Each structure stands twice: as C-alpha cells, then as structure tokens.
KOLGU-4560 file (N, C-alpha, C; in nm, 3 decimals, padded with zeros to 5 digits):
<recs>
<n_xx: 02.015 n_yy: 01.351 n_zz: -02.892 ca_xx: 01.965 ca_yy: 01.212 ca_zz: -02.791 c_xx: 01.983 c_yy: 01.229 c_zz: -02.667 mol: A seq: 1 type: MET>
<n_xx: 02.088 n_yy: 01.302 n_zz: -02.594 ca_xx: 02.066 ca_yy: 01.304 ca_zz: -02.463 c_xx: 01.951 c_yy: 01.403 c_zz: -02.415 mol: A seq: 2 type: ILE>
<n_xx: 01.910 n_yy: 01.505 n_zz: -02.481 ca_xx: 01.808 ca_yy: 01.581 ca_zz: -02.430 c_xx: 01.681 c_yy: 01.508 c_zz: -02.447 mol: A seq: 3 type: ARG>
<n_xx: 01.658 n_yy: 01.435 n_zz: -02.557 ca_xx: 01.557 ca_yy: 01.364 ca_zz: -02.567 c_xx: 01.532 c_yy: 01.257 c_zz: -02.434 mol: A seq: 4 type: VAL>
<n_xx: 01.622 n_yy: 01.215 n_zz: -02.397 ca_xx: 01.629 ca_yy: 01.105 ca_zz: -02.282 c_xx: 01.597 c_yy: 01.193 c_zz: -02.155 mol: A seq: 5 type: ALA>
<n_xx: 01.658 n_yy: 01.316 n_zz: -02.138 ca_xx: 01.637 ca_yy: 01.401 ca_zz: -02.040 c_xx: 01.483 c_yy: 01.424 c_zz: -02.036 mol: A seq: 6 type: ALA>
<n_xx: 01.438 n_yy: 01.469 n_zz: -02.158 ca_xx: 01.281 ca_yy: 01.495 ca_zz: -02.140 c_xx: 01.197 c_yy: 01.374 c_zz: -02.106 mol: A seq: 7 type: ALA>
<n_xx: 01.224 n_yy: 01.261 n_zz: -02.157 ca_xx: 01.144 ca_yy: 01.149 ca_zz: -02.119 c_xx: 01.171 c_yy: 01.110 c_zz: -01.977 mol: A seq: 8 type: LEU>
<n_xx: 01.277 n_yy: 01.122 n_zz: -01.926 ca_xx: 01.303 ca_yy: 01.093 ca_zz: -01.769 c_xx: 01.216 c_yy: 01.206 c_zz: -01.677 mol: A seq: 9 type: ALA>
<n_xx: 01.240 n_yy: 01.344 n_zz: -01.748 ca_xx: 01.153 ca_yy: 01.434 ca_zz: -01.654 c_xx: 00.995 c_yy: 01.391 c_zz: -01.665 mol: A seq: 10 type: ARG>
<n_xx: 00.964 n_yy: 01.341 n_zz: -01.764 ca_xx: 00.825 ca_yy: 01.302 ca_zz: -01.800 c_xx: 00.776 c_yy: 01.183 c_zz: -01.708 mol: A seq: 11 type: ILE>
<n_xx: 00.846 n_yy: 01.086 n_zz: -01.721 ca_xx: 00.837 ca_yy: 00.960 ca_zz: -01.659 c_xx: 00.825 c_yy: 00.973 c_zz: -01.516 mol: A seq: 12 type: LEU>
<n_xx: 00.970 n_yy: 01.038 n_zz: -01.464 ca_xx: 01.008 ca_yy: 01.023 ca_zz: -01.316 c_xx: 00.905 c_yy: 01.144 c_zz: -01.257 mol: A seq: 13 type: LEU>
<n_xx: 00.851 n_yy: 01.252 n_zz: -01.326 ca_xx: 00.787 ca_yy: 01.374 ca_zz: -01.283 c_xx: 00.633 c_yy: 01.309 c_zz: -01.250 mol: A seq: 14 type: GLY>
<n_xx: 00.591 n_yy: 01.218 n_zz: -01.331 ca_xx: 00.458 ca_yy: 01.173 ca_zz: -01.349 c_xx: 00.444 c_yy: 01.066 c_zz: -01.221 mol: A seq: 15 type: SER>
<n_xx: 00.555 n_yy: 00.986 n_zz: -01.199 ca_xx: 00.573 ca_yy: 00.897 ca_zz: -01.110 c_xx: 00.572 c_yy: 00.956 c_zz: -00.964 mol: A seq: 16 type: SER>
<n_xx: 00.620 n_yy: 01.042 n_zz: -00.951 ca_xx: 00.651 ca_yy: 01.122 ca_zz: -00.838 c_xx: 00.499 c_yy: 01.190 c_zz: -00.799 mol: A seq: 17 type: LEU>
<n_xx: 00.460 n_yy: 01.273 n_zz: -00.890 ca_xx: 00.317 ca_yy: 01.315 ca_zz: -00.858 c_xx: 00.205 c_yy: 01.213 c_zz: -00.840 mol: A seq: 18 type: PHE>
<n_xx: 00.214 n_yy: 01.087 n_zz: -00.896 ca_xx: 00.111 ca_yy: 00.988 ca_zz: -00.869 c_xx: 00.148 c_yy: 00.937 c_zz: -00.711 mol: A seq: 19 type: ALA>
<n_xx: 00.263 n_yy: 00.899 n_zz: -00.697 ca_xx: 00.275 ca_yy: 00.854 ca_zz: -00.550 c_xx: 00.262 c_yy: 00.963 c_zz: -00.472 mol: A seq: 20 type: LEU>
<n_xx: 00.291 n_yy: 01.069 n_zz: -00.497 ca_xx: 00.275 ca_yy: 01.197 ca_zz: -00.381 c_xx: 00.118 c_yy: 01.203 c_zz: -00.363 mol: A seq: 21 type: TRP>
<n_xx: 00.042 n_yy: 01.203 n_zz: -00.483 ca_xx: -00.082 ca_yy: 01.210 ca_zz: -00.468 c_xx: -00.168 c_yy: 01.110 c_zz: -00.375 mol: A seq: 22 type: GLY>
<n_xx: -00.114 n_yy: 00.984 n_zz: -00.397 ca_xx: -00.188 ca_yy: 00.863 ca_zz: -00.317 c_xx: -00.158 c_yy: 00.897 c_zz: -00.187 mol: A seq: 23 type: VAL>
<n_xx: -00.013 n_yy: 00.937 n_zz: -00.151 ca_xx: 00.023 ca_yy: 00.953 ca_zz: 00.013 c_xx: -00.075 c_yy: 01.070 c_zz: 00.065 mol: A seq: 24 type: PHE>
<n_xx: -00.090 n_yy: 01.170 n_zz: -00.024 ca_xx: -00.145 ca_yy: 01.293 ca_zz: 00.035 c_xx: -00.289 c_yy: 01.270 c_zz: 00.037 mol: A seq: 25 type: SER>
<n_xx: -00.369 n_yy: 01.193 n_zz: -00.029 ca_xx: -00.505 ca_yy: 01.165 ca_zz: -00.025 c_xx: -00.513 c_yy: 01.073 c_zz: 00.118 mol: A seq: 26 type: VAL>
<n_xx: -00.432 n_yy: 00.990 n_zz: 00.118 ca_xx: -00.425 ca_yy: 00.902 ca_zz: 00.247 c_xx: -00.405 c_yy: 00.977 c_zz: 00.354 mol: A seq: 27 type: ARG>
<n_xx: -00.321 n_yy: 01.071 n_zz: 00.356 ca_xx: -00.287 ca_yy: 01.178 ca_zz: 00.466 c_xx: -00.418 c_yy: 01.241 c_zz: 00.523 mol: A seq: 28 type: THR>
<n_xx: -00.468 n_yy: 01.316 n_zz: 00.390 ca_xx: -00.591 ca_yy: 01.410 ca_zz: 00.406 c_xx: -00.696 c_yy: 01.335 c_zz: 00.466 mol: A seq: 29 type: TRP>
<n_xx: -00.737 n_yy: 01.205 n_zz: 00.419 ca_xx: -00.845 ca_yy: 01.114 ca_zz: 00.476 c_xx: -00.842 c_yy: 01.078 c_zz: 00.626 mol: A seq: 30 type: ASP>
<n_xx: -00.710 n_yy: 01.072 n_zz: 00.672 ca_xx: -00.675 ca_yy: 01.043 ca_zz: 00.797 c_xx: -00.705 c_yy: 01.156 c_zz: 00.880 mol: A seq: 31 type: ALA>
<n_xx: -00.700 n_yy: 01.272 n_zz: 00.857 ca_xx: -00.755 ca_yy: 01.403 ca_zz: 00.930 c_xx: -00.904 c_yy: 01.421 c_zz: 00.958 mol: A seq: 32 type: ILE>
<n_xx: -00.939 n_yy: 01.405 n_zz: 01.079 ca_xx: -01.102 ca_yy: 01.406 ca_zz: 01.113 c_xx: -01.128 c_yy: 01.544 c_zz: 01.111 mol: A seq: 33 type: PRO>
<n_xx: -01.115 n_yy: 01.662 n_zz: 01.142 ca_xx: -01.132 ca_yy: 01.784 ca_zz: 01.120 c_xx: -01.164 c_yy: 01.836 c_zz: 00.979 mol: A seq: 34 type: SER>
<n_xx: -01.261 n_yy: 01.883 n_zz: 00.947 ca_xx: -01.259 ca_yy: 01.955 ca_zz: 00.800 c_xx: -01.188 c_yy: 02.068 c_zz: 00.793 mol: A seq: 35 type: HIS>
<n_xx: -01.152 n_yy: 02.157 n_zz: 00.903 ca_xx: -01.086 ca_yy: 02.279 ca_zz: 00.922 c_xx: -00.932 c_yy: 02.252 c_zz: 00.898 mol: A seq: 36 type: TRP>
<n_xx: -00.890 n_yy: 02.130 n_zz: 00.973 ca_xx: -00.758 ca_yy: 02.084 ca_zz: 00.972 c_xx: -00.735 c_yy: 02.033 c_zz: 00.829 mol: A seq: 37 type: LEU>
<n_xx: -00.845 n_yy: 01.972 n_zz: 00.760 ca_xx: -00.801 ca_yy: 01.935 ca_zz: 00.612 c_xx: -00.766 c_yy: 02.055 c_zz: 00.517 mol: A seq: 38 type: ARG>
<n_xx: -00.860 n_yy: 02.150 n_zz: 00.553 ca_xx: -00.835 ca_yy: 02.260 ca_zz: 00.455 c_xx: -00.696 c_yy: 02.325 c_zz: 00.502 mol: A seq: 39 type: ALA>
<n_xx: -00.662 n_yy: 02.320 n_zz: 00.610 ca_xx: -00.524 ca_yy: 02.387 ca_zz: 00.638 c_xx: -00.406 c_yy: 02.310 c_zz: 00.576 mol: A seq: 40 type: ALA>
<n_xx: -00.462 n_yy: 02.158 n_zz: 00.589 ca_xx: -00.336 ca_yy: 02.056 ca_zz: 00.525 c_xx: -00.320 c_yy: 02.087 c_zz: 00.371 mol: A seq: 41 type: ALA>
<n_xx: -00.395 n_yy: 02.126 n_zz: 00.305 ca_xx: -00.392 ca_yy: 02.125 ca_zz: 00.157 c_xx: -00.257 c_yy: 02.204 c_zz: 00.123 mol: A seq: 42 type: ILE>
<n_xx: -00.236 n_yy: 02.335 n_zz: 00.181 ca_xx: -00.119 ca_yy: 02.411 ca_zz: 00.120 c_xx: 00.012 c_yy: 02.340 c_zz: 00.166 mol: A seq: 43 type: LEU>
<n_xx: 00.038 n_yy: 02.280 n_zz: 00.284 ca_xx: 00.163 ca_yy: 02.232 ca_zz: 00.332 c_xx: 00.170 c_yy: 02.107 c_zz: 00.245 mol: A seq: 44 type: PRO>
<n_xx: 00.079 n_yy: 02.030 n_zz: 00.193 ca_xx: 00.106 ca_yy: 01.907 ca_zz: 00.107 c_xx: 00.146 c_yy: 01.949 c_zz: -00.020 mol: A seq: 45 type: LEU>
<n_xx: 00.091 n_yy: 02.055 n_zz: -00.073 ca_xx: 00.123 ca_yy: 02.094 ca_zz: -00.187 c_xx: 00.262 c_yy: 02.181 c_zz: -00.205 mol: A seq: 46 type: VAL>
<n_xx: 00.308 n_yy: 02.230 n_zz: -00.091 ca_xx: 00.449 ca_yy: 02.289 ca_zz: -00.085 c_xx: 00.559 c_yy: 02.167 c_zz: -00.051 mol: A seq: 47 type: LEU>
<n_xx: 00.509 n_yy: 02.081 n_zz: 00.008 ca_xx: 00.604 ca_yy: 01.981 ca_zz: 00.027 c_xx: 00.632 c_yy: 01.901 c_zz: -00.093 mol: A seq: 48 type: LEU>
<n_xx: 00.525 n_yy: 01.899 n_zz: -00.166 ca_xx: 00.536 ca_yy: 01.816 ca_zz: -00.298 c_xx: 00.649 c_yy: 01.899 c_zz: -00.374 mol: A seq: 49 type: PHE>
<n_xx: 00.664 n_yy: 02.034 n_zz: -00.381 ca_xx: 00.717 ca_yy: 02.115 ca_zz: -00.468 c_xx: 00.896 c_yy: 02.084 c_zz: -00.456 mol: A seq: 50 type: LEU>
<n_xx: 00.909 n_yy: 02.056 n_zz: -00.315 ca_xx: 01.062 ca_yy: 02.042 ca_zz: -00.302 c_xx: 01.118 c_yy: 01.915 c_zz: -00.351 mol: A seq: 51 type: LEU>
<n_xx: 01.060 n_yy: 01.800 n_zz: -00.355 ca_xx: 01.129 ca_yy: 01.680 ca_zz: -00.419 c_xx: 01.102 c_yy: 01.693 c_zz: -00.575 mol: A seq: 52 type: PRO>
<n_xx: 00.999 n_yy: 01.764 n_zz: -00.632 ca_xx: 00.976 ca_yy: 01.785 ca_zz: -00.780 c_xx: 01.087 c_yy: 01.868 c_zz: -00.806 mol: A seq: 53 type: PHE>
<n_xx: 01.103 n_yy: 01.975 n_zz: -00.748 ca_xx: 01.224 ca_yy: 02.080 ca_zz: -00.774 c_xx: 01.358 c_yy: 02.021 c_zz: -00.781 mol: A seq: 54 type: THR>
<n_xx: 01.394 n_yy: 01.941 n_zz: -00.679 ca_xx: 01.528 ca_yy: 01.841 ca_zz: -00.666 c_xx: 01.548 c_yy: 01.764 c_zz: -00.787 mol: A seq: 55 type: ALA>
<n_xx: 01.420 n_yy: 01.701 n_zz: -00.818 ca_xx: 01.430 ca_yy: 01.604 ca_zz: -00.931 c_xx: 01.471 c_yy: 01.653 c_zz: -01.062 mol: A seq: 56 type: LEU>
<n_xx: 01.399 n_yy: 01.771 n_zz: -01.099 ca_xx: 01.420 ca_yy: 01.840 ca_zz: -01.213 c_xx: 01.554 c_yy: 01.902 c_zz: -01.217 mol: A seq: 57 type: MET>
<n_xx: 01.622 n_yy: 01.956 n_zz: -01.110 ca_xx: 01.744 ca_yy: 02.013 ca_zz: -01.104 c_xx: 01.835 c_yy: 01.895 c_zz: -01.104 mol: A seq: 58 type: ALA>
<n_xx: 01.812 n_yy: 01.781 n_zz: -01.047 ca_xx: 01.907 ca_yy: 01.673 ca_zz: -01.072 c_xx: 01.919 c_yy: 01.630 c_zz: -01.219 mol: A seq: 59 type: GLY>
<n_xx: 01.800 n_yy: 01.622 n_zz: -01.288 ca_xx: 01.793 ca_yy: 01.585 ca_zz: -01.430 c_xx: 01.884 c_yy: 01.664 c_zz: -01.501 mol: A seq: 60 type: ILE>
<n_xx: 01.869 n_yy: 01.801 n_zz: -01.467 ca_xx: 01.951 ca_yy: 01.902 ca_zz: -01.537 c_xx: 02.074 c_yy: 01.896 c_zz: -01.519 mol: A seq: 61 type: SER>
<n_xx: 02.118 n_yy: 01.873 n_zz: -01.399 ca_xx: 02.251 ca_yy: 01.855 ca_zz: -01.359 c_xx: 02.322 c_yy: 01.720 c_zz: -01.447 mol: A seq: 62 type: ALA>
<n_xx: 02.251 n_yy: 01.628 n_zz: -01.437 ca_xx: 02.312 ca_yy: 01.520 ca_zz: -01.515 c_xx: 02.323 c_yy: 01.540 c_zz: -01.646 mol: A seq: 63 type: MET>
<n_xx: 02.204 n_yy: 01.614 n_zz: -01.723 ca_xx: 02.256 ca_yy: 01.646 ca_zz: -01.873 c_xx: 02.356 c_yy: 01.732 c_zz: -01.889 mol: A seq: 64 type: VAL>
<n_xx: 02.392 n_yy: 01.829 n_zz: -01.801 ca_xx: 02.507 ca_yy: 01.935 ca_zz: -01.824 c_xx: 02.636 c_yy: 01.828 c_zz: -01.813 mol: A seq: 65 type: ARG>
<n_xx: 02.621 n_yy: 01.715 n_zz: -01.722 ca_xx: 02.758 ca_yy: 01.688 ca_zz: -01.685 c_xx: 02.776 c_yy: 01.550 c_zz: -01.806 mol: A seq: 66 type: ALA>
<n_xx: 02.659 n_yy: 01.484 n_zz: -01.869 ca_xx: 02.678 ca_yy: 01.427 ca_zz: -01.981 c_xx: 02.691 c_yy: 01.471 c_zz: -02.112 mol: A seq: 67 type: ILE>
<n_xx: 02.645 n_yy: 01.592 n_zz: -02.139 ca_xx: 02.650 ca_yy: 01.644 ca_zz: -02.261 c_xx: 02.788 c_yy: 01.672 c_zz: -02.323 mol: A seq: 68 type: SER>
<n_xx: 02.807 n_yy: 01.660 n_zz: -02.434 ca_xx: 02.929 ca_yy: 01.706 ca_zz: -02.502 c_xx: 02.969 c_yy: 01.874 c_zz: -02.483 mol: A seq: 69 type: PRO>
<n_xx: 03.075 n_yy: 01.891 n_zz: -02.441 ca_xx: 03.115 ca_yy: 02.035 ca_zz: -02.414 c_xx: 03.161 c_yy: 02.105 c_zz: -02.554 mol: A seq: 70 type: LYS>
<n_xx: 03.115 n_yy: 02.216 n_zz: -02.584 ca_xx: 03.148 ca_yy: 02.277 ca_zz: -02.710 c_xx: 03.323 c_yy: 02.346 c_zz: -02.719 mol: A seq: 71 type: LYS>
</recs>
C-alpha cells in the first residue's frame, strides 16, 4: 500500500512539477529577444529542471524508506 501511494505521488507530483516548469520555461524563453540566446537557454532550463525533479524523487524514496515496515 505504501509503495502504491509512493508511485502515485511520484506520478502526480512529477507531472505537476513538469507542467509548472514547462509554463515558466516557455515564458522565460519567450522573453529572450535573440534567437541565439534562446537556443543557448534551452540546455540550462532543462538542467535546472533536473535538480528539483531529482530532489523530489529522492525525497519520496526517503519517505517510503522511513515509513515502510522494517524486516
């Protein structure tokens, strides 16, 4: 039951983070006037998304380990 809840939390929170990050990334990308700078901004925006996403997944895994019954 705990692992199912964790899987649902990963799906819902990961999707929400992806949606919010996508909206703010597009708004940031549209605010850049130069096409060259837009192309250069794609990689940092993707890499900056990976940091909170990794922290979210690690946090959920840590909570599952803390809550799950020990053998």
